[in-house]
C-alpha positions as CSV (number, residue, x, y, z in Angstrom):
1,M,0.0,-0.2,0.2
2,T,0.9,3.6,-0.6
3,D,0.9,5.8,2.6
4,F,0.1,9.8,1.1
5,F,1.8,13.0,2.5
6,D,1.9,16.5,1.5
7,D,5.8,15.9,1.3
8,G,6.0,12.4,-0.4
9,D,4.5,8.9,-0.5
10,L,5.6,6.3,1.7
11,H,5.9,2.5,0.3
12,V,4.2,0.2,3.3
13,C,4.1,-3.6,3.5
14,Q,2.4,-5.8,6.3
15,D,2.5,-9.4,6.1
16,G,1.0,-12.3,8.8
17,P,-2.2,-11.6,10.9
18,R,-3.6,-8.2,11.5
19,D,-4.7,-9.0,14.6
20,A,-1.4,-10.0,15.9
21,P,1.0,-8.0,18.3
22,A,2.0,-5.3,16.2
23,L,6.2,-5.1,15.0
24,L,7.6,-2.1,12.9
25,L,10.6,-3.0,10.7
26,I,12.4,0.5,10.0
27,H,15.6,-0.5,7.7
28,G,19.0,1.7,7.4
29,S,20.1,4.1,4.7
30,A,20.4,3.2,1.5
31,S,18.1,0.4,1.9
32,S,14.5,0.1,2.2
33,S,12.0,-2.6,3.7
34,R,13.2,-5.7,1.4
35,S,16.2,-6.0,3.9
36,W,13.8,-7.5,5.7
37,D,12.6,-9.9,3.3
38,S,14.7,-12.8,5.0
39,L,13.7,-11.7,8.4
40,V,10.1,-11.2,7.7
41,P,8.7,-15.1,7.4
42,L,10.5,-16.3,10.4
43,L,8.1,-13.6,12.7
44,T,4.9,-13.5,10.7
45,G,3.8,-16.3,13.0
46,S,3.0,-14.1,15.6
47,H,3.4,-10.9,14.8
48,H,1.5,-8.4,12.9
49,V,4.9,-7.1,10.3
50,I,4.8,-3.8,9.4
51,R,8.3,-2.5,7.1
52,I,8.0,1.1,5.6
53,D,10.4,2.6,2.6
54,L,11.5,5.6,5.0
55,L,11.4,8.5,2.5
56,G,13.6,8.7,-0.1
57,H,13.8,5.4,0.0
58,G,12.6,2.1,-1.8
59,R,9.4,2.4,-3.7
60,S,9.2,5.9,-1.6
61,A,8.8,9.2,-2.8
62,K,12.4,10.8,-3.1
63,P,11.8,14.5,-3.5
64,D,14.7,16.6,-3.1
65,D,12.7,19.8,-1.5
66,V,11.8,18.3,1.8
67,S,13.6,17.6,5.4
68,Y,14.9,14.1,5.5
69,A,16.1,15.2,9.3
70,T,15.7,12.5,11.8
71,A,13.2,13.3,14.0
72,D,10.5,14.2,10.4
73,Q,11.0,10.7,9.2
74,A,10.1,9.4,12.6
75,R,7.0,11.6,12.5
76,R,5.9,10.3,9.3
77,V,6.1,7.1,10.4
78,G,4.2,7.6,12.9
79,A,1.3,8.8,11.1
80,T,1.6,6.1,9.0
81,L,0.9,3.7,12.4
82,D,-2.0,5.8,12.9
83,R,-3.9,5.8,9.8
84,L,-3.2,2.1,9.7
85,G,-4.7,2.1,13.3
86,V,-2.1,0.8,15.0
87,E,-1.6,1.9,18.8
88,H,1.0,-0.2,20.3
89,A,4.1,-1.5,18.7
90,V,7.1,-3.1,18.8
91,V,9.8,-1.3,17.2
92,A,12.7,-2.6,15.5
93,G,16.0,-1.1,13.1
94,H,18.8,-2.3,11.7
95,S,21.5,0.7,11.6
96,S,20.6,4.2,11.5
97,G,16.9,2.6,11.1
98,G,17.4,2.2,14.7
99,V,18.3,6.0,15.1
100,V,14.4,6.9,13.8
101,A,13.3,3.9,15.8
102,T,14.8,5.9,18.9
103,A,13.2,9.4,17.3
104,L,9.7,7.3,17.0
105,A,10.2,6.7,20.9
106,E,11.2,9.9,21.8
107,Q,8.3,11.0,20.1
108,R,5.6,9.1,21.0
109,P,6.1,6.5,23.8
110,G,2.7,5.9,24.1
111,L,3.2,4.0,20.6
112,V,6.2,2.0,21.1
113,D,6.3,-0.3,23.7
114,A,9.8,-1.3,23.3
115,L,12.7,-1.2,20.9
116,V,14.9,-3.3,19.5
117,L,18.3,-2.1,18.0
118,I,20.4,-4.1,15.7
119,N,23.8,-2.8,15.0
120,T,22.9,0.8,15.7
121,G,25.8,3.1,17.0
122,P,24.9,4.6,19.8
123,S,27.3,8.0,19.3
124,L,29.8,8.9,16.5
125,D,32.4,7.7,19.4
126,A,32.0,3.8,18.0
127,F,32.1,4.8,14.2
128,I,35.1,3.2,12.2
129,A,36.1,5.7,9.9
130,S,36.6,3.7,6.3
131,E,37.6,5.1,2.8
132,S,34.8,2.6,1.4
133,A,31.6,4.8,3.1
134,A,31.5,7.4,0.6
135,I,29.8,7.6,-2.5
136,N,30.1,10.3,-5.6
137,P,27.3,11.6,-6.9
138,A,29.0,11.4,-10.9
139,P,28.1,9.4,-12.7
140,W,24.3,9.3,-11.3
141,P,23.7,7.0,-10.9
142,P,26.4,4.7,-9.9
143,A,27.9,2.3,-11.6
144,D,27.6,-1.9,-9.9
145,E,31.0,-1.2,-8.0
146,Q,30.9,1.7,-6.4
147,I,27.9,0.7,-5.0
148,R,29.6,-2.4,-4.2
149,R,32.3,-0.7,-3.2
150,F,30.2,2.1,-0.7
151,A,28.6,-1.1,0.5
152,S,31.5,-3.6,1.5
153,T,31.2,-2.4,5.3
154,G,28.3,-3.7,5.6
155,F,29.1,-7.0,5.8
156,S,31.1,-9.5,8.1
157,R,33.9,-10.7,5.4
158,P,35.9,-8.6,2.5
159,G,34.7,-10.3,-1.0
160,Y,30.7,-10.7,0.5
161,E,28.8,-10.8,-3.0
162,V,26.3,-7.6,-1.7
163,P,23.4,-8.8,-2.5
164,R,21.9,-7.3,-6.4
165,E,18.4,-6.4,-4.1
166,L,20.6,-3.7,-2.4
167,L,22.8,-2.0,-5.5
168,D,19.1,-1.9,-7.0
169,E,17.8,0.0,-4.2
170,V,21.0,2.6,-3.8
171,R,20.9,3.4,-7.8
172,A,17.1,4.3,-7.3
173,M,17.9,6.4,-4.9
174,T,19.0,10.5,-5.7
175,Y,22.4,11.8,-4.9
176,Y,20.3,14.3,-2.2
177,S,18.3,11.7,-0.4
178,L,21.3,9.4,0.3
179,V,23.7,12.5,0.8
180,A,21.0,14.1,3.1
181,T,19.0,11.0,5.3
182,M,23.4,10.0,6.0
183,R,24.0,13.6,7.3
184,A,20.9,13.6,9.4
185,T,22.1,10.3,11.5
186,T,25.1,11.6,11.7
187,E,23.9,15.1,13.2
188,Y,21.1,13.1,15.5
189,L,23.8,11.3,17.2
190,R,25.9,14.5,17.4
191,Q,23.0,16.2,19.6
192,K,23.0,13.4,21.8
193,A,24.0,9.6,22.2
194,L,21.0,7.5,21.3
195,P,21.9,5.6,25.3
196,D,21.2,8.9,26.6
197,R,17.6,9.2,24.6
198,L,17.0,5.9,25.8
199,A,17.6,5.9,29.7
200,P,14.3,8.3,29.9
201,L,12.4,6.3,28.0
202,G,12.2,3.9,30.1
203,K,10.9,1.4,27.6
204,P,12.8,-2.5,27.4
205,L,15.3,-2.5,24.9
206,L,17.2,-5.4,22.7
207,V,20.1,-4.4,21.1
208,I,21.1,-7.2,19.0
209,F,25.2,-6.9,17.7
210,G,26.7,-9.1,14.6
211,A,30.3,-8.8,16.7
212,D,32.0,-8.6,13.6
213,D,31.0,-4.8,12.6
214,R,33.2,-2.9,10.1
215,R,31.3,0.6,10.6
216,W,30.2,0.7,14.2
217,R,33.0,-1.1,17.3
218,S,30.8,-4.1,18.1
219,A,32.1,-3.6,21.7
220,S,30.1,0.1,22.0
221,A,26.9,-2.7,22.2
222,D,27.9,-2.2,25.7
223,D,27.4,1.6,25.7
224,Y,23.4,0.5,25.6
225,R,23.6,-0.8,29.0
226,V,23.3,2.9,30.8
227,V,19.7,2.1,29.6
228,P,17.8,0.1,32.5
229,G,16.8,-3.4,31.7
230,A,18.7,-3.4,28.3
231,R,19.7,-6.9,26.7
232,V,22.6,-6.9,24.7
233,E,23.4,-10.0,21.8
234,M,26.3,-10.1,20.5
235,L,26.3,-12.6,17.4
236,P,29.7,-14.1,16.6
237,G,30.9,-14.5,12.6
238,L,28.5,-11.8,11.6
239,G,29.0,-7.9,10.7
240,H,26.7,-4.9,10.3
241,S,23.7,-6.4,8.3
242,P,22.8,-10.0,10.4
243,I,19.5,-9.3,8.8
244,L,21.0,-10.1,5.4
245,E,24.3,-12.4,6.9
246,D,22.1,-14.7,8.9
247,P,18.3,-13.8,9.1
248,A,17.6,-17.5,11.5
249,R,20.6,-16.3,14.2
250,T,18.8,-12.5,14.2
251,A,15.0,-14.1,15.0
252,V,16.4,-16.4,17.5
253,P,16.8,-13.5,20.3
254,L,14.2,-11.0,18.8
255,L,11.6,-13.5,19.0
256,A,12.8,-14.5,22.8
257,F,12.5,-10.7,23.5
258,T,9.1,-9.8,21.5
259,A,7.3,-12.8,23.0
260,A,8.9,-11.3,26.7
261,Q,6.9,-8.6,26.3
262,R,3.9,-10.1,25.5
263,K,3.7,-11.7,28.9
């Protein structure tokens, strides 16, 4: 389905029974709801799974004259859940999607029951600088090889074959939406670290981290322990994108956590 906004339409996917507990999945930068495709079938037995392509990504609109600020992305997500009639949800975000999930919890604490952050760096101090973490505007759209270099640190091992669908998602973006989204995440983290934002909210928190992340220091996952009751699950042998590298292993702690929220 498509949700219509003045600043651009959002593509929405729904899977699983509509009367089951809602689980919202938020993708990271330069990606889309398709990044969750392999994980979704493992979740629909017990959840109404909702995925939204953030503005500028996937099958959503990609205007160059609107705000891609993290708070605005979160506001659009909350409005979409309202239109779907969802009053409560567990919200899971991968990478910068976890930053949007945090902003949504700050804006709508009554809507977000619990949070799952998957390889979401807690602060800019945790970032691992890499020459591959950049992409040039000319020519646009970029060639496959340029996108592969850009995406290479998103996986645990050098030489990993970046999925074709990820290449397509980056190519479908505008350079403006790509850069504006990444800058917005950086600015949000610069203003305040995620653990400091989450600690006063009192929301149950699960942090899942691929131990071999090449974008964020995996040890930084421990920074989230300042959040009361936070759980941290480290996945050895996986990198920045466990939802793609090993969906089954990622689903285990996620499902255990969501089941605990229903007790």
